[in-house]
DRENDO-1510 file (C-alpha; in Angstrom, 1 decimal, always signed):
<recs>
REC; n; res; u; v; w
REC; 1; MET; +130.2; +70.2; +99.0 .
REC; 2; GLY; +128.5; +67.0; +100.0 .
REC; 3; GLY; +128.5; +65.1; +103.3 .
REC; 4; TRP; +128.6; +67.1; +106.6 .
REC; 5; GLY; +128.6; +70.4; +104.8 .
REC; 6; ASN; +127.4; +73.9; +105.8 .
REC; 7; MET; +124.1; +73.7; +104.0 .
REC; 8; MET; +121.1; +75.0; +105.9 .
REC; 9; GLY; +119.4; +72.3; +107.9 .
REC; 10; SER; +122.3; +69.8; +107.5 .
REC; 11; TRP; +123.6; +67.7; +110.3 .
REC; 12; GLY; +127.0; +68.2; +111.9 .
REC; 13; TYR; +129.0; +71.3; +112.3 .
REC; 14; GLY; +127.2; +74.6; +111.4 .
REC; 15; GLY; +123.7; +73.0; +111.4 .
REC; 16; TYR; +120.9; +73.3; +113.9 .
REC; 17; GLY; +122.7; +71.0; +116.3 .
REC; 18; SER; +125.4; +73.5; +117.3 .
REC; 19; GLY; +125.9; +77.1; +118.2 .
REC; 20; GLY; +123.5; +79.2; +120.4 .
REC; 21; TYR; +120.6; +76.8; +120.2 .
REC; 22; GLY; +122.2; +74.5; +122.8 .
REC; 23; MET; +122.5; +77.4; +125.3 .
REC; 24; MET; +118.9; +78.4; +124.6 .
REC; 25; GLY; +117.8; +74.9; +125.5 .
REC; 26; ILE; +119.7; +75.0; +128.8 .
REC; 27; GLY; +118.3; +78.4; +129.5 .
REC; 28; MET; +114.7; +77.2; +128.9 .
REC; 29; LEU; +115.3; +74.2; +131.1 .
REC; 30; ILE; +116.5; +76.4; +133.9 .
REC; 31; PHE; +113.6; +78.7; +133.4 .
REC; 32; TRP; +111.0; +75.9; +133.7 .
REC; 33; ILE; +112.7; +74.4; +136.7 .
REC; 34; GLY; +112.5; +77.9; +138.3 .
REC; 35; ILE; +108.8; +78.1; +137.5 .
REC; 36; ILE; +108.2; +74.6; +139.0 .
REC; 37; LEU; +110.1; +75.4; +142.2 .
REC; 38; LEU; +108.2; +78.7; +142.5 .
REC; 39; GLY; +104.9; +76.9; +142.2 .
REC; 40; ILE; +105.9; +74.3; +144.8 .
REC; 41; TYR; +107.0; +77.1; +147.2 .
REC; 42; LEU; +103.7; +79.0; +146.7 .
REC; 43; PHE; +101.6; +75.8; +147.1 .
REC; 44; ARG; +103.4; +74.9; +150.4 .
REC; 45; ARG; +103.1; +78.4; +151.7 .
REC; 46; ASN; +99.4; +78.5; +150.9 .
REC; 47; ALA; +98.8; +75.0; +152.4 .
REC; 48; SER; +100.5; +75.9; +155.7 .
REC; 49; HIS; +98.3; +79.0; +155.9 .
REC; 50; ILE; +95.2; +76.9; +155.4 .
REC; 51; GLN; +96.3; +74.3; +158.0 .
REC; 52; SER; +96.8; +77.1; +160.5 .
REC; 53; GLY; +93.1; +78.0; +160.2 .
REC; 54; GLY; +93.5; +80.7; +157.6 .
REC; 55; LEU; +92.0; +83.2; +160.0 .
REC; 56; GLY; +95.0; +85.4; +160.2 .
REC; 57; GLN; +95.2; +87.5; +163.4 .
REC; 58; TYR; +91.5; +87.3; +164.3 .
REC; 59; SER; +90.7; +86.2; +167.9 .
REC; 60; GLY; +87.7; +84.2; +169.0 .
REC; 61; MET; +86.1; +87.4; +170.3 .
REC; 62; ASP; +86.6; +89.2; +167.0 .
REC; 63; ILE; +84.8; +86.3; +165.2 .
REC; 64; LEU; +82.0; +86.3; +167.8 .
REC; 65; ARG; +81.5; +90.0; +167.4 .
REC; 66; GLU; +81.4; +89.7; +163.7 .
REC; 67; ARG; +78.9; +86.9; +163.7 .
REC; 68; TYR; +76.7; +88.9; +166.1 .
REC; 69; ALA; +76.9; +92.0; +164.0 .
REC; 70; ARG; +75.9; +90.0; +160.9 .
REC; 71; GLY; +72.9; +88.6; +162.8 .
REC; 72; GLU; +74.0; +85.0; +162.6 .
REC; 73; ILE; +73.6; +84.6; +166.4 .
REC; 74; ASP; +71.2; +86.3; +168.8 .
REC; 75; SER; +72.1; +88.3; +172.0 .
REC; 76; ALA; +71.6; +85.3; +174.4 .
REC; 77; GLU; +74.0; +83.1; +172.3 .
REC; 78; TYR; +76.4; +86.0; +172.0 .
REC; 79; GLN; +76.5; +86.5; +175.8 .
REC; 80; SER; +76.9; +82.7; +176.5 .
REC; 81; ARG; +79.7; +82.3; +174.0 .
REC; 82; LYS; +81.4; +85.5; +175.2 .
REC; 83; GLN; +81.5; +84.1; +178.8 .
REC; 84; ASP; +82.9; +80.8; +177.5 .
REC; 85; LEU; +85.7; +82.7; +175.7 .
REC; 86; GLU; +86.6; +84.9; +178.7 .
REC; 87; LYS; +87.2; +81.9; +180.9 .
</recs>
């Protein structure tokens, strides 16, 4: 009855240190490694998008038209920049 028995919370065989708990620990480790790798992948993907300008498929003319439509530039500046872009 004493020693390395089967009492709840005891050390050794049949206690908390054996059985399914070991597999649960490995499963949680794999889960967290997967979460970290996913985070690294998403961070790198987002960083490469930012480095490429983050403008997507917009051309210079699209941006110029949008700025003119919002009133950020006047007609003279629009025409001047349009000629520069068409060169």
